[in-house]
C-alpha positions in Angstrom: 22.5 -22.6 18.5 20.8 -19.1 18.7 17.1 -19.1 19.6 14.6 -17.8 17.2 10.8 -16.6 17.7 8.6 -15.6 14.8 6.2 -12.8 15.8 3.0 -11.7 14.0 1.4 -8.3 15.0 -2.4 -8.9 14.4 -5.6 -6.8 14.4 -8.8 -8.8 13.0 -6.5 -11.1 10.7 -8.7 -14.3 10.9 -8.6 -14.7 6.9 -4.9 -15.0 7.1 -3.5 -15.8 10.5 -3.6 -19.8 10.0 -1.7 -19.8 6.7 0.7 -17.2 8.1 1.5 -19.3 11.2 1.8 -22.6 9.2 4.9 -21.2 7.5 6.7 -20.4 10.7 7.1 -23.8 12.3 10.6 -23.9 11.5 11.1 -21.2 14.4 11.6 -22.1 17.9 8.6 -20.4 19.0 5.7 -18.6 17.3 4.0 -15.5 19.0 0.9 -13.7 18.0 0.8 -10.3 19.3 -2.6 -9.1 19.0 -4.4 -5.4 19.1 -7.6 -7.1 20.8 -9.0 -8.6 17.7 -12.8 -8.8 17.6 -13.0 -11.5 15.3 -11.7 -15.2 15.6 -7.9 -14.0 15.2 -7.1 -15.4 18.7 -9.4 -18.3 18.6 -7.5 -19.7 15.4 -4.2 -18.9 16.7 -4.7 -20.5 20.0 -6.2 -23.7 18.2 -2.9 -24.1 16.5 -1.1 -23.9 19.9 0.5 -20.6 19.3 0.6 -18.2 22.4 -1.2 -14.9 22.0 -0.1 -11.7 23.8 -2.7 -8.8 23.7 -1.6 -5.3 23.9 -3.2 -2.0 23.0 -2.3 -0.5 19.7 -0.9 3.1 19.5 1.2 2.9 16.3 3.3 0.4 14.6 6.7 1.5 15.9 5.6 1.3 19.6 3.7 -2.1 18.9 6.8 -3.6 17.6 9.1 -2.3 20.4 6.5 -3.8 22.9 6.8 -6.9 21.1 10.6 -7.1 21.4 10.3 -6.2 25.2 7.9 -9.2 25.5 10.3 -11.8 24.1 13.9 -10.0 24.9 14.7 -12.3 28.0 13.8 -15.6 26.3 15.2 -15.4 22.6 18.2 -14.3 20.7 16.6 -13.4 17.4 12.9 -12.3 16.3 11.5 -12.6 12.8 8.6 -10.3 12.7 6.3 -11.3 10.0 2.8 -9.5 9.0 -0.3 -11.8 8.9 -0.8 -11.5 5.0 2.9 -12.5 4.6 4.4 -16.1 4.0 7.7 -17.5 4.7 8.9 -19.9 1.9 10.9 -23.0 2.8 14.1 -21.3 1.0 13.5 -18.1 3.2 13.2 -20.3 6.4 16.4 -22.1 5.6 18.3 -18.9 5.1 16.9 -17.4 8.2 18.2 -20.4 10.3 21.4 -20.1 8.5 22.4 -16.3 9.0 21.3 -16.2 12.6 24.4 -18.2 13.4 26.6 -15.7 11.7 28.2 -13.4 14.3 28.4 -9.9 12.2 24.9 -8.7 11.8 22.3 -7.5 14.4 19.5 -6.9 11.5 18.5 -8.6 8.2 16.4 -7.2 5.6 14.1 -9.2 3.6 12.7 -8.8 -0.1 9.1 -9.2 -0.7 7.2 -10.6 -3.7 4.2 -8.3 -3.5 0.8 -9.5 -4.9 -1.5 -6.3 -5.5 -4.9 -7.1 -6.8 -3.8 -10.8 -7.1 -0.9 -10.1 -9.4 2.9 -10.5 -8.7 4.3 -6.8 -9.0 8.0 -6.2 -9.6 7.5 -2.7 -11.3 6.6 0.7 -10.2 8.7 0.5 -6.8 6.9 -2.7 -5.3 10.3 -4.8 -5.7 12.5 -5.6 -3.9 10.8 -3.8 -1.2 13.2 -4.8 1.6 11.9 -5.2 5.1 14.2 -5.2 8.0 12.5 -8.0 10.0 14.9 -10.3 11.3 16.3 -8.7 14.5 18.9 -9.6 17.2 16.4 -8.8 20.1 19.0 -7.1 22.4 20.7 -4.8 19.6 17.6 -3.0 18.0 14.7 -1.0 18.4 12.2 1.1 16.5 12.2 4.8 16.2 9.0 5.7 17.6 8.8 9.1 16.0 8.1 7.2 12.8 4.3 5.9 13.3 4.0 4.3 10.2 7.1 2.9 7.6 9.0 2.0 10.7 12.5 2.7 11.0 14.8 0.0 12.8 17.6 1.5 14.9 20.5 -1.0 15.0 23.4 -1.2 17.5 25.5 -2.9 14.9 25.8 -3.8 11.2 23.0 -5.1 9.1 22.6 -7.1 5.8 20.1 -8.3 3.2 18.5 -11.9 2.6 18.3 -13.4 -0.9 15.1 -15.1 -0.3 11.6 -13.6 -0.2 8.4 -13.2 1.8 5.3 -13.6 -0.2 2.9 -10.8 0.7 -0.6 -10.9 -0.3 -0.9 -7.4 -0.4 -4.3 -5.4 -1.2 -6.9 -7.6 -3.1 -9.3 -5.0 -4.2 -9.3 -1.3 -4.9 -11.3 -0.5 -1.8 -9.0 -2.3 0.4 -6.0 -0.4 -1.2 -7.8 3.1 -1.0 -8.7 2.4 2.6 -5.1 1.8 3.7 -3.6 4.5 1.7 -6.1 6.8 3.5 -4.5 5.9 6.7 -1.2 6.1 5.5 -1.6 9.4 4.0 -2.8 10.9 7.2 0.5 9.8 9.0 2.6 10.8 6.5 0.8 14.5 6.3 1.3 14.4 10.2 5.0 13.7 10.2 5.3 16.5 7.5 3.5 18.9 9.7 5.3 18.1 12.8 8.3 18.9 10.9 7.0 22.4 10.1 6.4 21.9 6.5 3.7 23.7 4.9 2.4 22.8 1.4 3.0 25.1 -1.3 0.2 25.7 -4.1 2.3 24.0 -6.7 3.0 20.9 -4.7 -0.6 19.9 -5.4 0.3 19.6 -9.0 4.2 19.0 -9.1 4.4 16.2 -6.3 1.7 13.8 -7.9 3.5 14.2 -11.4 6.7 13.4 -10.0 5.5 10.4 -8.1 3.7 9.2 -11.2 7.1 9.8 -13.3 9.3 8.4 -10.6 7.1 4.9 -10.4 5.9 4.6 -14.0 9.0 5.6 -15.8 12.2 5.3 -13.4 10.9 2.2 -11.6 9.6 0.4 -14.5 5.6 0.7 -14.1 5.2 0.7 -17.8 6.6 -2.9 -17.8 3.5 -4.1 -16.0 1.0 -2.9 -18.4 -2.3 -1.4 -17.2 -1.5 -2.9 -13.7 1.6 -0.7 -13.5 -0.2 2.3 -14.8 -3.0 2.0 -12.4 -0.6 1.6 -9.6 1.3 4.5 -10.4 -1.7 7.0 -11.0 -3.0 5.6 -7.7 0.3 6.5 -5.8 0.2 9.8 -7.5 -3.3 10.6 -6.2 -1.9 9.4 -2.9 0.9 12.2 -2.9 -2.3 14.5 -3.9 -4.4 13.5 -0.8 -1.3 13.9 1.4 -0.8 17.3 0.8 -4.4 18.1 1.1 -4.1 16.7 4.6 -1.0 18.5 5.2 -2.8 21.6 4.5 -5.2 20.8 6.8 -2.9 20.0 9.5 -1.0 23.2 9.0 -3.9 25.0 9.9 -4.6 23.8 13.2 
């Protein structure tokens, strides 16, 4: 039977880590790959008998590659799980089943995202597939993608039916803080590609984003919740292009 390790990347995740690790007991082993947390993440993990490896964080892609390197000689498959995610019993059963199939080297897993404590199926937040179940020796992450990681697969991939539960942003402040971080990453990627913002981008890109999420991706079906998310993501586009202008001048 193929071996499976569940890996959780962490930095100051004391609020989430125990709940996450409890849902990963179906795996043959569990590993917390920590970025030198300053809270009780490490202590709470080791108290549950889970191994912790600490590794300096540069970006998400290189961190996941480092985790793959750490487990590649011991396990056949790795399941990457974020600390604010939970694996349901149905997903755990499906994971154990598909790793015995010979065809695919990676599997995408859909997520049920809870934003501001509400399950969100519209505005582009579902199915939100995450390629997280990986044959250790057949994949790596593209390190030119610092955020929204891209998995490079040496073979075919598939999609699972059962979901992660993702307890995403609980407060507006948390949402905005993370989006500021992501907008800087995305603006830097555009700048590195030699893209320069045009005056119309500051208006048209946010409008396109709003229409896409609110109309085409069904944000309107979520009521005020969907409207707020669509507006927030439109604002994200505006901020991204402002940062692109700054990067283009340097």
